[in-house]
N, C-alpha and C positions, 0 to 999 in steps of 0.2 A: 310446557312451549311444545312447538314443533317447528323444524325447518322447513322455509318455505321457496329458498333458492339455493343454488350452489353454482359461483363462477368462477373458473380458472383461466389464467393466461399463461402459458410456457410453463406450464407442472408437469415433469416428466414427460409423458406420451403425449400430452394434452396440447394443443397449440391453442384454441380455443375452444371452451366448454361452457354451457348457460343451460341449464334444466331448472325449471319449478318443480317443487315436491308438493304433494297433497298428505294430508292426515290418514293415519291407518299404514295397512303392512306394504311395502314395494320391495319388489324382487329387481335387483340389478344385476342384469346379464350380460355375456359378451366373450371373447374369444380372450384366450389366454393372452397376456401382454395389452389387452386395450385400455387399461386404465381402471378396471372396476374398484380395487382395492384405494388406487390413489384418490378414490372419493371419500374413503374412508378418513385417510392419511391426513387428507385437506381440513376436513372437520375437526380431528384430534386436534392439530399442528394450530389452527384457528382460535376455538374457542376452548381447548384444554392444554395448550402450551406443551404438545407431546410430538418430537420428530426423531425417529429411531436413527439417523442418520445425519449427515451435515447439511447446509439449507443448501450447497451447490450443488449435492448428488439429487436435490428436489428440484431442480431447474431443468428444464428441456435442453437437450443438448444442443449446442451453438447459439443458445440464447443468454444474456448477459442477466435477465431479472424473471422470476416469478411471482406471480400474485393472485390470491385468493379471496373471493370475498362470499361468506357465508352470511344467508339473511334468514333470520328465525322472528318468530312471533313470540312475546315473552308471556310465561305465564304470571307474572308479577302484575303486568298493567293491560295486557291484553294488544299492545303496540307491537310493531316490525321496528326491527333495528338490525342495521348491517355491520360485520363485522370484518375488516379490511386488514390484509396482513400481507406483505412480500419479502421479498428474501434479502431484503436491502436491510434498511430499518424502519420501514412503514410499517405501524401497528396502531389501530384506531376504531372507534365505534363511530357510526354515522347515524342519524337520526333521519330518515326520509322526510317525515313529517314536517319538520321547522327547519331540514335542508342544513344541520349543522352536526360537527363531530363534536361529541360529548364525553369522551374519554381520548386521551391521547398517552401514548407510551405504556409498555407493559405492566406498569404499577397500576396506574389509571383503568385501563382495562379490565386487569385480573380483579379490582372490588367491583367493578359494574357486572362483571360474568359472574362472580360469588352471589351477588344480590340478585340476579334473573335467573341464574340456574338454580336458586331457592338451597343453596348449603352455607354452612357456616362460612364466615370469614376465616382466610388462613387455611381452607382446606386444600388439599392436594390434588388438583385438577387432575395432573397426569396420572397419580394412582387410581383415580377414582375411573378415569377412561379404561385404564388399564387392566384394571381388574374387575370392573364391572358393565361399563358401557360399551365399549367397543374392543375387546378383547384381539389381539391382533391373529391373524390366520395362522392355523398349525401349533397355539399354544392356548386353545380355549381348557385344555383339561390338565397342561402343563404343571400349574402350582399346586393340582390336589395329588400329584404324584411327586412331590418333591418330601422332603422330611419335614417333622412337625416344627423344627427351628426355622426353615425357610419359610414354611407357611404364615409362623406366627410374626416374623419378620415384616412379610408381606401384608397381611390382613390387619396387623395391630398399627400400623401406619394408614391405611384406609380408614379403618374406623376410629381412628385417633384415639384409640387406650394407650397410644403411648404419650401421648401428650399429657396424662393423667401423671405417670410416672416423671415425665421433663418437669412437670408442674411441681410435684414434690422435689425434686433436683433442685430447679431453681428457687424454691422457698428457703432451700439450704442457705443459699446467700443471703436473704432475706433475715433469716435465724441470725446467721453471723454478722450482718449489717446493724440489727437492733442491737445484739450484744454490746458490737463495738461503740454504739451510740450511747447505751446504759456505760459502758466503761468511760466514754468522755463525760458525761454527765457528773458522773462520781470524781472523776479527774477537776472537774469545774469547781466542785463544792468544798473538794481538799484543798485547793489551790485559794478559793476566797476566805475559807477561815485560817491559812497562813497569813494571807493579807491582812486582815481585819486584827490580828494580835497587834498589829504596828500602829492601830487607831490612836491609843492614849500618847503614845510619845510621840505623834506628829502635833497633837493638841498642845503639849508643851513647849514644843520648838515653834509653833506659831506665834504664843506669846513672847519670848525672847526676841525673835525676829521683829515683831511691832515695836519691842523699846527701844531698839537699835534705829529701826527707822525713825523715829521721832528725836533721836537724840543727833543723828548728822544730818537733818533736815535744818535745826538750827545752828550748825556751825557751818553749813554750806552759806546760809544768808550772809554772815559776819563776812564770808572769804570771799564772796561775789563783790562786797563794797569797797575791800580794799582794792582788789587786781582791776576796778574800774578807775580807781584814781592814778594809780600805777601806769594803766594802759593810757591816760591822758597826759602824763607827762613825757611818756616819749613818745606821743605824737607829736607835740611842738618839736622836739629833737628829729624826728622824723622828717618836718616840712623843711627844719634849717638845711639839713643833710641833702635833704633833695634839690633844694634851690643852687646849693653850692655844687652840687652834681652835675644840674642843668648848665652851668656856667662854664664849668671846666668841659662838658663836651662840645658847647658852641665855639668856646674857644678854640679846641683841637680840629674842630670842623673846619672854620674858617681858616686855621694856620694852614691845612692841608687843602684849602682852595686855593690860599695865597703860592703855596709852592707850586700848585697845578699852572697857575694863571704865568708864572713866572718860564715854567718850561714851555709852556704854548706859544709864549711871547718869543723866547729865543727859537723855536722851531720855526715861526712864522716868519722871524727875521732871514733866517736861512734859508727857505724857501723863496724869497724875495731874491736874494742875492743870485740864486741858481737860473733864476727866470731873468734877469738882467743880464748876466754872463751868455745864457742861450741866444737873446738877441743880439749880441755883439758876434759871435760865431756864424748865425744865420747871414749876415750883412757878407761876411768874409766867404762864404762859400756857394751862394745863392748861383751866380753864372754858371758854374761849372755842375749845378743840380740840372739845371734847365738846357744844358747840352747833352746831359745822361738822359733826360727824357726825351729830347729828341732823335737820340743815336737807338734808343728802346723802340720808338715808332718804327722809325726805318726798317731795324732788324725783325719786324715783326712781321713787315711787308717782303721782306727779301725771303722769310722762311716762306709764306705761302707762294712765293714766284717759285722756289726750290721744289715745293713739292707739285706745282702742275707741271714742271721739267719733269721730274721723277714719272710723274703718270703717262708723260707724252714717251717717256725710255720702255718704261712696261708695255706701252701701246705698240711700240715699234717691234719688240721682241717677240709679242706676240703673232706678230704678222709674218715675220721673218720665220718663226715655227712653222705657222701656217702653210706658208710658199714650199717648206720642206717635205710637209705633209702630202700636200696636194702633187709634187714632184714623183713621190713615192707612190701614190694612187696611180699616176699617170703610167708609171713601167708598170705596176701590177697589171691593169686592165688591157695595154698593150699584148701581154704574155697571155693572158685570158684570150682574147680574141683571135691570137693564134690557134690556140688548142681548139676551139670551135671550130675554126674552119679546116683543121685536120679531122674533128670527130665526123665532118659530114663525107669524108671520103671513105673514113673506116665504116660507116653505116653502108653506104653502096657496096662494100667488100663482104659483111657478113650477111647482106639480106636474103643471097639465095640458098643460105644452110638453115633457116628457118624450118624449113617445109620438111626436111629430111631427120630435124629434132625432133619435131612434132610427131611424127611416124613413129619414133624409137619410144617415145614419153609413152604412147599409147599401147604397144607392144608391152612395155613393161607393166604398167597398170593393170592391164587385163591379166597379166602372168600371176602378178602378185595377189588380185581377187581371187581366182582360180585354188591357189595355193590354201590360202585363207579358208574359203568355203570346204575344200578336201578337208585340213585339219581341223574345222569344226563338225565336219559329220563324222570324224573318226572319234572326237573327245564324246559324241553324243552317243555314237554306237558303244565306246566304253561304258559310259553312264547307265543304257538300257542293260548291259551285261550284268553292273552292280545290283540294280533293283531286281533284275531277275533271279539273281542268287539270294537277295532278301526274301523274294517271296517264294522261294525254293525251302526255306529255314521256316517261314511263317508257316507255309502249308504243312510241314510235317510236325510241326509244334501243334496246330490245330487238329492236325487228326490225333493225335495223342491227347488231348484234351476232350475231344468229341469218346474216344474209347472209353476214357475215366468217367466222363459223365455218364454215359450207357450204363456203365458197371454202377456207379451210386444211386444211378435212378431207383433200382432195385431196393434200396434201403430206404428210401424216403414216403414207402408207402405205409410204412407201420407208425408213421409220426402222429397222426391224430391219437391211434390207440394208446400211445405212449404218453400223449399230454394228457389225456382221459385219466389215465391210472394215476398220473403224477396228482393230478389236484386233489385224487381221492386220498390216496396217502397222505396229502399235507392235510384236508380235513379230518381224517382219523387221527393224526398225531394231535392236532390242536384239540380236539374231543378229549383224547386220553391225559394230555397234561391238565388241562382244566378240571378234570375228574380228579387227578394228582394233586393238584393245589388245592380243592375244596375238602378232600380227605386228608390231607395234611394239615388243613387248618381245622378240621374237625377233630384232628388227634390232638391237637393243644389245649383244646377245652375238655377234654377227656381227663377225670382226675379221679385216681384209685380204682379203675376198672369201670365207673358207672356211667350211664347213659347223660350226656350234658341236657338233654331236653327233660326225660323223667327222672334223671337224680337217682337211679337204680340200674340193677346189673341186667344188661341187656340178655333177652328171654330168646333170642335166636342164636345165639351163641350154640357150638355143640359141647357136650360134659367136658370139662380139662380145659376148654378154649378160654382163652382173656380177650378181652376188646382189643386190647394192645396190640395182642397176638395177631387177631385176626386183621388186623387194619395194615399190620406189617405185610401180612402174607399177600393182603389188597394191593399194597405197594410196589411189592414185588412182581406181582403179574401185571399190573399195569406199566411197570417199568421196561418188563420182558417184552412185550407187546412195542412199547414203543422203540426200544433197539431193533425189533425185529422191522417193522416199519423203515427206519432209516436207514438199515442198510440196504433194504430193498429199494429206498428211494435214489440212494445214493449211486448205485449201479443204474438204475432207470435214468438218473441227470445226465450220464455218461452216453447212454444209448441215444437218449434223447438230442444232445448234442450232435452225435455222428447222423442221427437222421434230419436234424435242423440243415446241418450242413450237405448232406444230399439231395435234400428238395432245392436249395438255392443253385448246387450243380446240374440237377435236372431242368431248373428253369432256364438255362443258359445253353442247352442242349441243341434247341432250334436257331439260335443267333450262331452256335458254332458252326452248324449244316450250312447256313446261309453264307456264311464269311469263307468256309471254303469253297463257294460256288463264285463268290467275288474274285478270291486269289487267283483262280484258275483262269477266269476270263481276262483278268488285268495281265497274266502270264503271256496268254496270247496275244491280246492286244500289243506287248513290247516285243514280242518275236515276230510280227507283221512289219513295225515300225524299223525294226534292225534289219531286214533284207532289203526293204526298199532302199534305205540309207547306203548300202552295199552297193546296189546297183548304180549309186550316183556318184559315186568316189571315181576321179579320172586318173590318168596316166600322169603322175606325182613329177617322176625325173625328166621326161620331155619338158614338162612344164618349167620346171627350175633351168633346165638348160637355155631355154627360150629368154628367159629373165636375164640370165648372165649374159649371153650377146647383145642385147638391148641394151643393158645399162654398160658393158665396154664401148658400143658405138658410141654412147651418149658422152661417156667419159673424153673420147678421143674428139667431138666436137666443141668438148669446154664450154657449151650454154650459151651458144651466139644470142638466143633471144636476151637473155640477162645481160649481157654487153652490150646491145643495141639499145636496151631501156636507159642504161648508162649513158650512152653516147648519146642518144636523142637529148637527155635533159642539159647535156654540155652543149650541144648544136643550138637548140633554141635559146639560149643565153645570146646568141650573137649579136642580135639587135638592141638589146638592154645593154651590152658591154660598149657597144659604140654610141649610143645615147650618153653613157656615163662617160666616157672619154669626152664628147662636146662639152658636158656639163663641166668636167674637170678643168680644160683649157679656159671656159670662160673665168672659172675661180682663180685662175693664176693671173689672168690679168688683171681682174679686178683687185688683187691683194698686191700686186705691182703696183698699183696706182695708188693704193691709201699709203704703202709704204713712202712713196716720193713726198706725200703730201706732211707727214707726221716728221719725215726729216727738214721741211721748211717750218714747220713751227716750231721746232727746237733752235733754228738759229736766231730767233726773238730772245732769247734768254741767255746767251753767250756773255754779256758783261755780269751776271748776277753772282759769279764767285768774288769778283773783284771787288763789287759793293760790299759783300757781306764781310771782307777782311777791313776795310777801310772803317765800316760802324761799327765794327766789334772792337776795333783798337780804341774809339773812343768811346765807347761803354764801359772800358775796360779802364781807362785813364782819369774818367770821373766819377769811378764808382764810390771812393773813398769819401769824397765831397757830398755824394748821394747818398751815403749812410749819417754824414755828419748833419747834414740838415733835416733828415727822418728823427735822428735822434734829439734834437734841440727844438724841432718845431714846435710839441705841444706844450714844452716848457714854456717857450716863448711868447705863446697864444695867450696863457694863464697870466702874464704880467700884472695888468691893472688889478686882476682878482686878487692876487699876491699882496700888493698895497694894500688895498682895501681890508683883507684881512689882520694885517700886521697891525694899522690903526687900530682895529676892534680888539686885537689882544693885548695891546699898549694901555688903552682906557680901564680893562677889567683888571689887570695887575693893580693898576694903581688904587682901585674902590678897593679890592682885596686886602689890600694893605690897611686900609684906612679902617672896615669893619674888624679887621684882626685886633688892631692897636685898642679900640674901644672896648672890646668883651674881655679884654686881657686886665684892663683897668678894675672893671666890674669885680671880676674873678678876684681879684686882689683885695678887694674890700670885705667881700661875702666870708672868705677864708678867716680873716683873722677875728669874725665874729661866732665862729663856731667850734665848742669845746667838743672834739672827739671822747677821750676818755669818760668825761661826764654820761656822754648818751651811751656807753657801752655798759657804765654803772647801772644807769636808770633800765635797760633792757635786760640786764641779767635778775635786777631785781623783781621785773614784770613776769619773768618766763619760771620763778621759783614761785610765785604766787598762783599762775596757773597752773602747776606741777600739782600744787596743794589743793587747788578747787577741782582739778580731773580726778585727784585720787578720792577726795571726797565723795565728788560725784558717783565715781565708779563703786563705791564702798556702797552708798546709799541705794543705787540701782541694784547691787547685788541684793542687798535687805530686803527691799521691795521684790525683788525676783523670788527671793527664800520665801518670804511671807505669801506669796501669791502661789509659789507650788506647795505650800503648807495647806491653803486652804482649798487649792485645785485637788489634792490629793485627800482630802478628808472630804470633799463631794463625792469622789470617785468612791471612795471605800465603804461609803453611806451607799450609794449607787449598787455597789458590791452585794451590801448587806441584802438591799431588795432583791437584786437578781438571783441570790442564794436560795431565798424562798420560792423564786420560780424554778430554780433549777431542780430541788426537791420534789414538787409538783410534777415536773416534766420525767424526772425519774420514773415516779410512780406510773404514771402514764405506758413510757416505754417498757416498763416490766409486764404490765398488763397485756400490749402489742405482742410481747415476745412470746406470753404463754398462748396467747389466741393464735399465733402463727406456727407456732410448735403443733396446736391440735389441728390446722387446715391440712399442715403438711403430712400428719400419720394418716388422718382420714382421705387424703388423695392417694397415699400410698393404698390404702385398702380398697380404694372407690376401683382400682385399672382394673382389677379382675373380676371385680362384679360387675363394671359395666359391659366387659367383654361377654362375660355371660349372659348378661341381659340383651346384646345385639345378637350373638348366637341363639338364645332362645327363640327370640321374634323372627330371625331370620329363616332358621329351621323350619318352624309351623308353615312360614309362608311358600318355604322352596318344596315342603313335603306336597303340599297341596297343587304347586304346578307340576313336579314330577308325578303325580299320581293322573293329572289330566293328560299330560303327554305321552306317558307310558301306557295307559287306559286300563292301568291295574291299581286296584284301591287298597288290594290285600298288602302290598307292599310298601313299607315304610323307609323315607330317605332322611337320615339323622345329619346334622351337621354338628361335629361335636367341637369340645373347648378347644382343642387345639388345632381345628379348622380343619380336620378330616372329613371324609365324607364316608358314611358306612350304609349300606342295603340292608333293612332286614326285611327277611322272606322266611316263612314258614318258621318263624321262631329262632332261625340263624341270622347272626349280622356278618355280612358282605362286606370285607375292605374294599375302598375304590379302587385298589390295584388291582384285585380279584373280576373285577366288574368287565363285561365284553364292551368292545369300542362302543357300541352305539350307547348302552348303557351310561357309560361314563360323560359322553357329550350330554345327555339326556338329562343327569344329574348336575353336571356342569353348569349346563344351560338355566337351570333351577335355581341353585344357589345364586349364582351371579345377578339375575334378575331381582330374586328377593333382596339381593343386597341394596340394588339401587334402589328400589322403593321405601327402604328402612333409612337410607344415609339422605337423601335428596327428594325435591321435589322435581328431579329431570324424570321425565316418562317420555324417555328415547333411548333406543339400544341400535344395536349394530352387529348382526351375524355374519361372518366371514366363513364360508362352507361350514354350514353346521351340520349337515348330514353325512361329514367324514364318519367312516368304521359303521354306518347305518343301514340295516337291512332293509328292502322296500318298505315292509309294513310300518316300522318304524319313523322312516323318513317322511311315508303320508300321515302317520299321526303327529309327528312335531310340526309340519306345514299345516295343520288342520289347528292345532293347540295354538301355534303363532297368531293365525288368523283370530283366534278368539281372543286372544290378550287384548288385542285394540278396540275388539265389539263390546268387550265387558268395561271397556275404559279404563282396565288397569294401565295401560301406555297409550301415550297419544299417537307415537310415530315410532314402526320397526323398520329396520332396514335390511333385507336380506340377500349376498351377495354369494350366485351359487351356480355351478356349471351344471345343477340337476333341473331337469324341469317340472320336477314334483311340485314347486311353490305357484307355478303359475296359474293353476286352478284354485289357489286360496289365496293370493294376497287381492289386494285392492287396486295396486298399479304396477305395471311392467315396465322398466326401463332397460333399453338396449344400448350397452355403449360400444361404440364401433372402433377399432384401431384405425391410426392414420397411419397412412403409407407415402 
């Protein structure tokens, strides 16, 4: 497979990124922070479900959601697919050819990727990417520097070795399950044997139950015949009893109806009497009733007249109140007119004083302005004095800094020499320590003073000198040299610090001298400005005296201008007041005319109170007759109806009496023909017969049920006998499965280390070939050991990974990881994030050349190199520059 396009929206530093990619080796370059590593992270998150931090931190700051879309050409079918994922819940695979989503959600997408990446279902894609395809920046060699236990934990998971152990462990549950099933089958067989022991007894019981059923059937037939005869006899007595009961009920019902008719007839007779009495009473009070109604009508009219009279009285009162208000307004405006006339004469008296007031106000304002200007100039002079004092302090401090910088600039001259010497000491210490580590490793391989290569005593030793002693002497010399160099370096570091500070101070000397000139010029400017201000300050006491005189004169005048403004407003109201007085006099005349008219209207209502008293007396005198008429009016109206109702009730009473008498005679005849005692005797005999019949039926049902149960149980036990044979066969089958499962479990236990060794063997072969090609040295052998450690064999010696140089570690780790990827999957895709770390120029050049050869030999379809180093640009097929967004 190979990636054809990457599209990002609001992912980390990328607002929008879209770029197509070709097969071969691609170098991705750019400044720090431009988002080069983000491209690898987006691919890891989308295709391999790997993200080393929270999704919220993957979103560009300020954005709500980030999206990534990776398009690749599948090695399975050669078609293009796009995998989309966002920081919300969106995750799917899109087929652009059919324009349809073909996988939704994480589970479906994972199954699709396992298939098209060419890895086994269930493969940990995160571990595959982290350990082989795209190792995070700065961790390329980290796992090989860990302990054997940590390496085993990491690579067992990647190589699926742990799955064999887990499979064996999970089969433990299978073994237990099969053993449990065997125990269950054995229990079933034992239970069946126990139940079959009852079969003979149940067959004997079946014969007894069959005989009982036959006997009870015969008895039941005889009882049913006798019971039917008794039931017919009781039925005849029941019919006679029902007839007597019906007649009795009818008689009681008609007796009740007769009693009700008697009550209704008496009630209607009483109502008729009441209606006739009401008619007589109405005739007596009818004349007074009509007088009462006439008095009520008259009183209603008089009440209306009283309302009209009250309205006129209110209107009269309002007019009189308005007349009082108009009189008060007349007096007030006459007083205001007098004030306006006085204001005219006062204005004429004050007008000559205005010119003198304006002159004094001008003198006062001029004096205040001159005083304010003088005080502002004095404050400015004081501010300039403060600034000049600050400049003097700055000038002195700047002088001291110039003096100090000139002294330190001498020490800065030896900075370059000290820096070169520090680098030389660092290289020498590194070289001696590497030699010491190598000799210490060599010492561990020495046995009995024999050379580990030739397995004999070393011929270069002096007489009496052992190989261990020689090595200890070498260790002492090397450690002494290292100690001497470290001591010198410690002194050198302090001198370098002083020289570095001196160099910084020397760099500021020109700025300090320029600042000295600026401070001097600024001080001169302040001095000139101060002298100018001193010349401009006036005689302040004389101006203050002029101000006091002007204010005294103004106080004496008492502000005639303000007084005239007030008086002028009052004088201008003269015409308005005169017009208002004319209007008030007109209103007074109108109100007096309205008052006379209202009084004339009130005269027409002078007899209202007398009429009210007359008709009130009539109303009160006839009130009793009115009430009596109203009380009896309704009853008198219903007299014809009451007469008809009484006649109807009397007829109903006579009919009810005749019906009751007839039913009473019929009931007496029927009661004489009914023998209750004989009826009860027959009913008891029927009850006993039915009871014996029910008992016999119950016994027969029970016997039939027991017979059926026995037959069912015999059938069930026969089935159990057949099932027991099946259980014996199942037991044999499960015992064979248990034996096979135990064998598979033991095989899986033994397979885990063998599989691991097989993977290590093939990966080591591939990794050694790549290492030799990258390093350019075919005499060295790279080994990947069974504890997943890296060892480099050179000149017959094995060097562990920790003792290799930085460049050798990077090359070895790169070779093993690429070999792993080839062995574990069909993915021919890898990412290298800063792979030249710790490599010298020659190795960087060789690594770049070998990485380009990987795609040329079709070993891998596509490689991505992210680096600040421009070494790769001459060897890769494509170069992509990522620019930071500002």
